[in-house]
NUGU-266562 format. One record per atom (N, C-alpha, C): x, y, z; atom name; residue number from 1. Coordinates in nm, 4 decimals, padded with zeros to 6 digits. Layout:
# residues N
         xx         yy         zz    a     k
          X          Y          Z   CA   NUM
...
//
This chain:
# residues 83
         xx         yy         zz    a     k
   -03.1185    00.2515   -01.2500    N     1
   -03.0570    00.3698   -01.1942   CA     1
   -02.9530    00.3330   -01.0884    C     1
   -02.9829    00.2301   -01.0073    N     2
   -02.8885    00.1887   -00.9038   CA     2
   -02.7622    00.1312   -00.9669    C     2
   -02.7755    00.0632   -01.0802    N     3
   -02.6583    00.0080   -01.1471   CA     3
   -02.5653    00.1184   -01.1965    C     3
   -02.6221    00.2276   -01.2427    N     4
   -02.5402    00.3356   -01.2950   CA     4
   -02.4594    00.4014   -01.1829    C     4
   -02.5195    00.4263   -01.0687    N     5
   -02.4468    00.4914   -00.9605   CA     5
   -02.3383    00.4000   -00.9046    C     5
   -02.3657    00.2702   -00.8942    N     6
   -02.2634    00.1772   -00.8474   CA     6
   -02.1494    00.1700   -00.9480    C     6
   -02.1839    00.1730   -01.0755    N     7
   -02.0820    00.1688   -01.1785   CA     7
   -01.9948    00.2933   -01.1757    C     7
   -02.0551    00.4086   -01.1574    N     8
   -01.9761    00.5313   -01.1555   CA     8
   -01.8863    00.5376   -01.0314    C     8
   -01.9328    00.4835   -00.9198    N     9
   -01.8486    00.4794   -00.7996   CA     9
   -01.7282    00.3885   -00.8216    C     9
   -01.7522    00.2721   -00.8824    N    10
   -01.6410    00.1811   -00.9093   CA    10
   -01.5442    00.2412   -01.0099    C    10
   -01.5986    00.3094   -01.1109    N    11
   -01.5115    00.3737   -01.2084   CA    11
   -01.4212    00.4763   -01.1410    C    11
   -01.4776    00.5532   -01.0507    N    12
   -01.3967    00.6553   -00.9841   CA    12
   -01.2924    00.5921   -00.8923    C    12
   -01.3249    00.4805   -00.8291    N    13
   -01.2273    00.4107   -00.7445   CA    13
   -01.1114    00.3593   -00.8292    C    13
   -01.1430    00.2960   -00.9423    N    14
   -01.0371    00.2433   -01.0284   CA    14
   -00.9580    00.3557   -01.0941    C    14
   -01.0251    00.4639   -01.1289    N    15
   -00.9556    00.5782   -01.1862   CA    15
   -00.8603    00.6397   -01.0838    C    15
   -00.9040    00.6497   -00.9593    N    16
   -00.8183    00.7023   -00.8530   CA    16
   -00.6986    00.6105   -00.8294    C    16
   -00.7208    00.4797   -00.8337    N    17
   -00.6117    00.3836   -00.8166   CA    17
   -00.5084    00.4004   -00.9279    C    17
   -00.5561    00.4130   -01.0506    N    18
   -00.4656    00.4322   -01.1636   CA    18
   -00.3863    00.5624   -01.1492    C    18
   -00.4545    00.6697   -01.1142    N    19
   -00.3879    00.7989   -01.1017   CA    19
   -00.2874    00.7997   -00.9866    C    19
   -00.3175    00.7317   -00.8770    N    20
   -00.2236    00.7217   -00.7651   CA    20
   -00.0959    00.6511   -00.8097    C    20
   -00.1114    00.5413   -00.8837    N    21
    00.0062    00.4719   -00.9370   CA    21
    00.0856    00.5586   -01.0319    C    21
    00.0158    00.6341   -01.1168    N    22
    00.0829    00.7236   -01.2111   CA    22
    00.1602    00.8327   -01.1381    C    22
    00.0994    00.8906   -01.0353    N    23
    00.1653    00.9968   -00.9589   CA    23
    00.2888    00.9429   -00.8867    C    23
    00.2772    00.8239   -00.8271    N    24
    00.3926    00.7640   -00.7588   CA    24
    00.5064    00.7352   -00.8565    C    24
    00.4725    00.6843   -00.9745    N    25
    00.5740    00.6570   -01.0753   CA    25
    00.6383    00.7865   -01.1243    C    25
    00.5587    00.8904   -01.1434    N    26
    00.6105    01.0203   -01.1866   CA    26
    00.7057    01.0790   -01.0815    C    26
    00.6678    01.0672   -00.9546    N    27
    00.7543    01.1173   -00.8470   CA    27
    00.8865    01.0417   -00.8452    C    27
    00.8805    00.9100   -00.8603    N    28
    01.0036    00.8307   -00.8592   CA    28
    01.0935    00.8690   -00.9757    C    28
    01.0364    00.8808   -01.0937    N    29
    01.1178    00.9167   -01.2101   CA    29
    01.1748    01.0574   -01.1977    C    29
    01.0970    01.1500   -01.1437    N    30
    01.1456    01.2863   -01.1229   CA    30
    01.2628    01.2873   -01.0255    C    30
    01.2516    01.2143   -00.9160    N    31
    01.3613    01.2078   -00.8189   CA    31
    01.4856    01.1421   -00.8779    C    31
    01.4661    01.0401   -00.9613    N    32
    01.5814    00.9763   -01.0248   CA    32
    01.6520    01.0725   -01.1202    C    32
    01.5756    01.1507   -01.1950    N    33
    01.6363    01.2483   -01.2865   CA    33
    01.7093    01.3568   -01.2088    C    33
    01.6474    01.4064   -01.1018    N    34
    01.7123    01.5086   -01.0188   CA    34
    01.8404    01.4529   -00.9575    C    34
    01.8357    01.3318   -00.9077    N    35
    01.9562    01.2702   -00.8502   CA    35
    02.0666    01.2554   -00.9543    C    35
    02.0277    01.2197   -01.0759    N    36
    02.1275    01.1966   -01.1800   CA    36
    02.1946    01.3266   -01.2243    C    36
    02.1177    01.4293   -01.2495    N    37
    02.1740    01.5528   -01.3035   CA    37
    02.2368    01.6434   -01.1983    C    37
    02.1839    01.6441   -01.0785    N    38
    02.2332    01.7367   -00.9779   CA    38
    02.3134    01.6700   -00.8666    C    38
    02.3241    01.5361   -00.8707    N    39
    02.4015    01.4608   -00.7721   CA    39
    02.3638    01.4968   -00.6285    C    39
    02.2335    01.4982   -00.6003    N    40
    02.1867    01.5386   -00.4677   CA    40
    02.1683    01.4221   -00.3710    C    40
    02.1533    01.3022   -00.4203    N    41
    02.1262    01.1843   -00.3371   CA    41
    02.0060    01.2071   -00.2456    C    41
    01.8947    01.2479   -00.3054    N    42
    01.7735    01.2701   -00.2267   CA    42
    01.7210    01.1403   -00.1675    C    42
    01.7178    01.0374   -00.2473    N    43
    01.6729    00.9062   -00.2008   CA    43
    01.7692    00.8002   -00.2521    C    43
    01.7946    00.7036   -00.1712    N    44
    01.8781    00.5921   -00.2130   CA    44
    01.7861    00.4726   -00.2396    C    44
    01.7603    00.4455   -00.3669    N    45
    01.6775    00.3321   -00.4040   CA    45
    01.7658    00.2089   -00.4151    C    45
    01.7715    00.1312   -00.3081    N    46
    01.8525    00.0101   -00.3090   CA    46
    01.7727   -00.1047   -00.2491    C    46
    01.8024   -00.2228   -00.2929    N    47
    01.7424   -00.3436   -00.2361   CA    47
    01.5920   -00.3481   -00.2470    C    47
    01.5286   -00.3723   -00.1337    N    48
    01.3828   -00.3867   -00.1280   CA    48
    01.3125   -00.2558   -00.1629    C    48
    01.3686   -00.1430   -00.1218    N    49
    01.3065   -00.0142   -00.1514   CA    49
    01.2984    00.0101   -00.3016    C    49
    01.3995   -00.0297   -00.3754    N    50
    01.3979   -00.0153   -00.5208   CA    50
    01.2896   -00.1038   -00.5817    C    50
    01.2803   -00.2262   -00.5343    N    51
    01.1794   -00.3192   -00.5857   CA    51
    01.0390   -00.2668   -00.5569    C    51
    01.0147   -00.2226   -00.4343    N    52
    00.8819   -00.1733   -00.3960   CA    52
    00.8473   -00.0465   -00.4713    C    52
    00.9428    00.0448   -00.4837    N    53
    00.9142    00.1709   -00.5514   CA    53
    00.8941    00.1527   -00.7003    C    53
    00.9349    00.0405   -00.7545    N    54
    00.9109    00.0113   -00.8956   CA    54
    00.7815   -00.0664   -00.9150    C    54
    00.7580   -00.1663   -00.8320    N    55
    00.6455   -00.2569   -00.8524   CA    55
    00.5122   -00.1962   -00.8086    C    55
    00.5088   -00.1252   -00.6969    N    56
    00.3822   -00.0736   -00.6436   CA    56
    00.3132    00.0235   -00.7401    C    56
    00.3824    00.1238   -00.7962    N    57
    00.3117    00.2126   -00.8898   CA    57
    00.2611    00.1407   -01.0141    C    57
    00.3430    00.0504   -01.0670    N    58
    00.3006   -00.0224   -01.1870   CA    58
    00.1829   -00.1136   -01.1550    C    58
    00.1868   -00.1794   -01.0391    N    59
    00.0756   -00.2663   -00.9995   CA    59
   -00.0532   -00.1852   -00.9815    C    59
   -00.0437   -00.0683   -00.9181    N    60
   -00.1624    00.0160   -00.9018   CA    60
   -00.2179    00.0597   -01.0365    C    60
   -00.1303    00.0931   -01.1297    N    61
   -00.1767    00.1349   -01.2617   CA    61
   -00.2440    00.0196   -01.3363    C    61
   -00.1863   -00.0987   -01.3272    N    62
   -00.2443   -00.2154   -01.3965   CA    62
   -00.3785   -00.2531   -01.3341    C    62
   -00.3854   -00.2565   -01.2018    N    63
   -00.5112   -00.2900   -01.1336   CA    63
   -00.6187   -00.1876   -01.1669    C    63
   -00.5831   -00.0596   -01.1640    N    64
   -00.6792    00.0447   -01.1964   CA    64
   -00.7285    00.0356   -01.3396    C    64
   -00.6381    00.0107   -01.4333    N    65
   -00.6767    00.0034   -01.5746   CA    65
   -00.7629   -00.1195   -01.6028    C    65
   -00.7250   -00.2338   -01.5491    N    66
   -00.8031   -00.3560   -01.5724   CA    66
   -00.9405   -00.3449   -01.5074    C    66
   -00.9451   -00.2963   -01.3841    N    67
   -01.0738   -00.2809   -01.3161   CA    67
   -01.1650   -00.1824   -01.3858    C    67
   -01.1100   -00.0716   -01.4327    N    68
   -01.1895    00.0284   -01.5027   CA    68
   -01.2450   -00.0301   -01.6328    C    68
   -01.1617   -00.1028   -01.7058    N    69
   -01.2054   -00.1619   -01.8330   CA    69
   -01.3110   -00.2697   -01.8106    C    69
   -01.2916   -00.3550   -01.7105    N    70
   -01.3911   -00.4583   -01.6826   CA    70
   -01.5229   -00.3964   -01.6385    C    70
   -01.5160   -00.2928   -01.5573    N    71
   -01.6355   -00.2253   -01.5107   CA    71
   -01.7096   -00.1591   -01.6269    C    71
   -01.6361   -00.0990   -01.7189    N    72
   -01.6971   -00.0348   -01.8354   CA    72
   -01.7657   -00.1383   -01.9232    C    72
   -01.6989   -00.2516   -01.9466    N    73
   -01.7588   -00.3572   -02.0284   CA    73
   -01.8861   -00.4119   -01.9645    C    73
   -01.8829   -00.4355   -01.8329    N    74
   -02.0024   -00.4868   -01.7644   CA    74
   -02.1162   -00.3862   -01.7686    C    74
   -02.0851   -00.2579   -01.7529    N    75
   -02.1885   -00.1546   -01.7574   CA    75
   -02.2510   -00.1474   -01.8966    C    75
   -02.1696   -00.1551   -01.9996    N    76
   -02.2226   -00.1523   -02.1365   CA    76
   -02.3093   -00.2748   -02.1640    C    76
   -02.2662   -00.3907   -02.1138    N    77
   -02.3442   -00.5118   -02.1334   CA    77
   -02.4792   -00.5012   -02.0625    C    77
   -02.4805   -00.4497   -01.9393    N    78
   -02.6066   -00.4316   -01.8669   CA    78
   -02.6950   -00.3282   -01.9335    C    78
   -02.6355   -00.2237   -01.9847    N    79
   -02.7110   -00.1189   -02.0518   CA    79
   -02.7790   -00.1739   -02.1762    C    79
   -02.7064   -00.2524   -02.2559    N    80
   -02.7641   -00.3127   -02.3757   CA    80
   -02.8702   -00.4164   -02.3411    C    80
   -02.8526   -00.4862   -02.2285    N    81
   -02.9493   -00.5877   -02.1869   CA    81
   -03.0826   -00.5228   -02.1492    C    81
   -03.0765   -00.4081   -02.0820    N    82
   -03.1994   -00.3407   -02.0379   CA    82
   -03.2683   -00.2674   -02.1517    C    82
   -03.1965   -00.2363   -02.2595    N    83
   -03.2588   -00.1637   -02.3711   CA    83
   -03.3366   -00.2527   -02.4607    C    83
//
């Protein structure tokens, strides 16, 4: 029972990490589209800011997806071991 609750907590942490990365990427793409079509210059993505705004959301999504998958595999392995 303790393994299941720890597993579900980790799953929710990794799921939240993935969703945070997805939301950040969606916001960046939305702002880029708005800037392109309406010429508003809401944000200037140049230099380091462009690199960070591209890498951080993708890194969060990759970390969340890999962690969630590894956690799911370990939980299934433990579940089969106890059965």
